[in-house]
C-alpha positions as CSV (number, residue, x, y, z in Angstrom):
1,M,2.6,13.8,-17.6
2,S,2.2,10.8,-15.4
3,C,4.1,10.3,-12.0
4,W,6.0,7.5,-13.7
5,E,7.2,9.7,-16.6
6,E,8.1,12.5,-14.2
7,I,10.3,10.2,-12.1
8,K,12.0,8.8,-15.2
9,I,12.9,12.3,-16.3
10,K,14.4,13.2,-13.0
11,Q,16.3,10.0,-12.4
12,K,16.0,6.2,-12.9
13,I,13.8,4.2,-10.6
14,T,15.7,2.5,-7.8
15,L,14.3,-0.8,-6.7
16,L,15.2,-3.3,-3.9
17,L,14.4,-6.9,-4.7
18,V,14.2,-9.2,-1.6
19,D,13.9,-12.9,-2.5
20,D,15.8,-16.0,-1.5
21,E,15.4,-17.6,-5.0
22,E,18.6,-16.8,-6.8
23,N,17.3,-17.7,-10.3
24,L,14.2,-15.5,-9.8
25,R,16.3,-12.6,-8.6
26,E,18.6,-12.9,-11.7
27,M,15.7,-13.2,-14.1
28,V,13.7,-10.2,-12.6
29,S,16.8,-8.1,-12.1
30,A,17.9,-8.5,-15.8
31,Y,14.5,-7.7,-17.1
32,L,13.9,-4.7,-14.9
33,Q,17.3,-3.2,-15.8
34,Q,16.3,-3.4,-19.5
35,Q,13.4,-1.2,-18.5
36,D,15.8,1.5,-17.0
37,I,15.2,0.4,-13.4
38,V,18.2,0.3,-11.1
39,V,17.9,-3.0,-9.1
40,S,19.6,-4.0,-5.9
41,E,19.2,-7.6,-4.9
42,V,19.3,-9.3,-1.5
43,A,18.4,-12.8,-0.3
44,D,17.1,-12.3,3.2
45,A,15.4,-9.8,5.5
46,T,18.5,-9.0,7.5
47,A,20.4,-7.9,4.3
48,A,17.3,-6.0,3.2
49,W,17.0,-4.1,6.4
50,N,20.7,-3.2,6.3
51,Q,20.2,-2.0,2.7
52,L,17.1,0.0,3.6
53,S,18.9,1.6,6.6
54,S,21.5,3.1,4.3
55,D,19.7,3.7,1.1
56,R,16.0,4.5,0.5
57,P,14.8,3.0,-2.8
58,D,11.8,4.2,-4.8
59,I,10.1,0.8,-4.5
60,V,10.6,-2.6,-2.9
61,L,9.7,-6.1,-4.2
62,L,9.4,-8.3,-1.1
63,D,9.1,-12.1,-0.9
64,W,6.8,-13.4,1.8
65,M,8.8,-16.5,2.7
66,L,12.3,-15.5,3.6
67,P,14.9,-17.7,5.5
68,D,15.5,-15.4,8.5
69,M,12.2,-13.5,8.9
70,D,8.7,-13.5,7.6
71,G,8.3,-11.0,4.8
72,I,5.2,-9.6,6.6
73,Q,7.3,-8.9,9.6
74,L,9.9,-7.0,7.5
75,L,7.0,-5.0,5.9
76,Q,5.7,-4.0,9.3
77,K,9.2,-2.8,10.3
78,I,9.3,-0.8,7.1
79,R,6.0,0.8,7.8
80,A,7.0,1.6,11.4
81,K,10.1,3.4,10.3
82,K,9.4,7.1,9.7
83,R,12.0,7.4,6.9
84,L,10.7,4.4,5.1
85,R,7.0,4.2,5.7
86,R,6.1,5.9,2.4
87,V,8.3,3.5,0.3
88,P,5.9,1.5,-1.9
89,V,6.2,-2.3,-1.3
90,I,4.9,-5.0,-3.6
91,M,4.7,-8.5,-2.1
92,L,5.9,-11.4,-4.2
93,T,4.6,-14.8,-3.0
94,A,3.4,-18.3,-3.9
95,R,0.4,-17.8,-1.6
96,A,-2.5,-17.4,-3.9
97,D,-5.5,-17.6,-1.5
98,E,-7.6,-14.5,-0.9
99,Q,-6.9,-14.4,2.9
100,S,-3.2,-14.2,2.3
101,R,-3.7,-11.4,-0.2
102,V,-5.8,-9.5,2.2
103,S,-3.3,-10.1,5.1
104,G,-0.5,-8.8,3.0
105,L,-2.4,-5.7,2.0
106,D,-3.6,-5.1,5.5
107,A,0.0,-5.3,6.7
108,G,0.8,-2.3,4.4
109,A,1.7,-3.8,1.0
110,D,0.8,-1.6,-1.9
111,D,0.3,-4.5,-4.2
112,Y,0.4,-8.3,-4.1
113,I,1.7,-10.5,-6.9
114,V,1.4,-14.3,-7.0
115,K,4.3,-16.5,-8.3
116,P,4.8,-17.4,-11.1
117,F,4.1,-14.1,-12.7
118,S,4.7,-12.4,-16.0
119,L,7.6,-10.0,-16.2
120,K,5.6,-7.6,-18.3
121,E,2.8,-7.7,-15.7
122,L,5.3,-7.0,-13.0
123,V,6.5,-3.8,-14.7
124,A,2.9,-2.8,-15.3
125,R,2.2,-3.3,-11.5
126,I,5.3,-1.2,-10.6
127,R,4.1,1.6,-12.8
128,A,0.6,1.4,-11.4
129,V,1.9,1.6,-7.8
130,L,4.1,4.6,-8.6
131,R,1.2,6.3,-10.4
132,R,-0.8,6.1,-7.1
133,L,1.9,7.8,-5.1
134,P,0.2,11.3,-5.2
135,L,-2.8,9.7,-3.4
136,Q,-0.5,8.6,-0.6
137,S,1.9,11.4,-0.4
138,G,0.1,14.6,-1.5
139,K,1.3,18.1,-0.5
140,E,-1.0,18.3,2.5
141,S,0.3,17.0,5.8
142,E,-3.1,16.4,7.4
143,I,-6.8,16.2,6.7
144,L,-9.2,17.5,9.4
145,T,-12.9,17.4,10.2
146,D,-14.5,18.3,13.5
147,E,-13.9,14.8,14.9
148,I,-11.2,13.2,12.7
149,K,-7.6,14.1,12.0
150,L,-5.4,12.2,9.6
151,D,-1.7,12.8,10.1
152,L,-0.3,12.0,6.6
153,E,3.3,12.4,7.6
154,R,3.1,9.8,10.4
155,Y,0.3,7.7,9.1
156,K,-1.8,8.2,12.2
157,V,-5.5,8.7,12.9
158,F,-6.8,10.8,15.7
159,L,-10.5,10.7,16.7
160,K,-11.6,13.5,19.0
161,G,-8.0,14.2,19.8
162,K,-7.1,10.6,20.8
163,R,-4.9,8.2,18.8
164,A,-7.0,5.5,17.0
165,H,-5.4,2.3,15.7
166,V,-6.3,1.2,12.2
167,S,-4.6,-1.0,9.6
168,P,-2.6,0.5,6.8
169,T,-5.4,-0.5,4.3
170,E,-8.0,1.2,6.5
171,F,-5.9,4.3,6.7
172,R,-5.6,4.5,2.9
173,L,-9.4,3.9,2.6
174,L,-10.2,6.6,5.1
175,H,-7.7,8.9,3.4
176,F,-9.2,8.4,0.0
177,L,-12.8,8.9,1.2
178,M,-11.9,12.0,3.2
179,S,-10.0,13.4,0.2
180,H,-13.2,13.2,-1.8
181,P,-15.9,14.3,0.6
182,N,-19.6,13.8,-0.4
183,K,-18.7,11.8,-3.6
184,V,-20.1,8.3,-3.9
185,Y,-17.7,5.5,-4.9
186,S,-18.7,2.0,-5.8
187,R,-16.9,-1.0,-4.2
188,S,-15.1,-1.7,-7.4
189,Q,-13.9,1.9,-7.7
190,L,-12.7,1.8,-4.1
191,L,-10.8,-1.4,-4.8
192,N,-9.1,0.2,-7.8
193,H,-8.2,3.4,-6.0
194,V,-7.2,2.0,-2.6
195,W,-6.1,-1.6,-3.2
196,G,-5.0,-1.2,-6.9
197,E,-6.7,-2.1,-10.1
198,M,-4.7,-5.3,-10.6
199,V,-5.1,-6.7,-7.1
200,M,-7.5,-9.6,-7.1
201,V,-9.7,-9.4,-3.9
202,E,-13.4,-9.6,-3.7
203,E,-15.7,-6.5,-3.3
204,R,-16.9,-7.8,0.1
205,T,-13.4,-6.9,1.3
206,V,-14.4,-3.2,1.1
207,D,-17.4,-3.9,3.3
208,Q,-15.2,-5.6,5.9
209,H,-12.9,-2.6,6.1
210,V,-15.8,-0.1,6.3
211,R,-17.3,-2.1,9.2
212,R,-13.9,-2.0,11.0
213,L,-13.6,1.8,10.4
214,R,-17.1,2.3,11.8
215,K,-16.3,0.2,14.8
216,V,-13.2,2.3,15.6
217,L,-15.2,5.5,15.1
218,K,-17.9,4.2,17.5
219,Q,-15.3,3.2,20.1
220,H,-14.0,6.7,20.2
221,G,-17.4,8.4,20.4
222,C,-17.5,9.6,16.8
223,S,-20.4,9.3,14.4
224,E,-20.3,6.2,12.3
225,K,-22.4,7.9,9.7
226,V,-19.5,9.9,8.3
227,V,-18.8,6.8,6.2
228,T,-22.2,6.4,4.7
229,T,-23.6,3.5,2.7
230,V,-25.5,4.7,-0.4
231,R,-27.7,1.8,-1.1
232,G,-27.3,0.3,-4.6
233,F,-24.2,2.4,-5.2
234,G,-21.4,2.2,-2.6
235,Y,-19.9,4.5,0.0
236,Q,-19.3,8.2,0.6
237,F,-17.6,10.3,3.3
238,I,-19.8,13.0,4.8
239,P,-17.9,15.6,6.9
């Protein structure tokens, strides 16, 4: 049984839609409710934050361009709030360039959808994000090696006992690799598992994030070789 099916059995999915386009909100809300998803709609970041402060939804659809606050700023507030940091967030935006997609994902978005989009695809993306929840919120509260500690409750990385700052994407990448030690993953497999199989970013994005992780490891006196390049195949984590 999938994570999606388990949630549907327990209760309907609750979703917060944050977008200042009234017509889009009405169209998306009507369609999602046909799919047994309970939708709350707001038109700006202030209303969204007030809603999130009182009611934690299962997932958020968040527009980038909002009238009172950049959607990325609101996303960063969500990720900084302990009670909300595990809520999946899908960005909705007209920004189609790769750099914007990478920026949104690096800020902590779980997926990135470019307007205009298919409503059927939107539902598929929601299901895909919810299926990935066990990866992000498994039963373990931390993952440890001799040099690295991942605090999965607070989304923090400690290297040799000191706090290290990484982006949300790099945290997810390190979490995935550490959860599957010694196994080699290709760049395309890492994109599917960490960024999501429907997110359109190039494979070189994986290389960029691996380089950043290695730089942070080196800065804290840790071995960069724990994230190893397997020539012709991809990457693996060696404890």
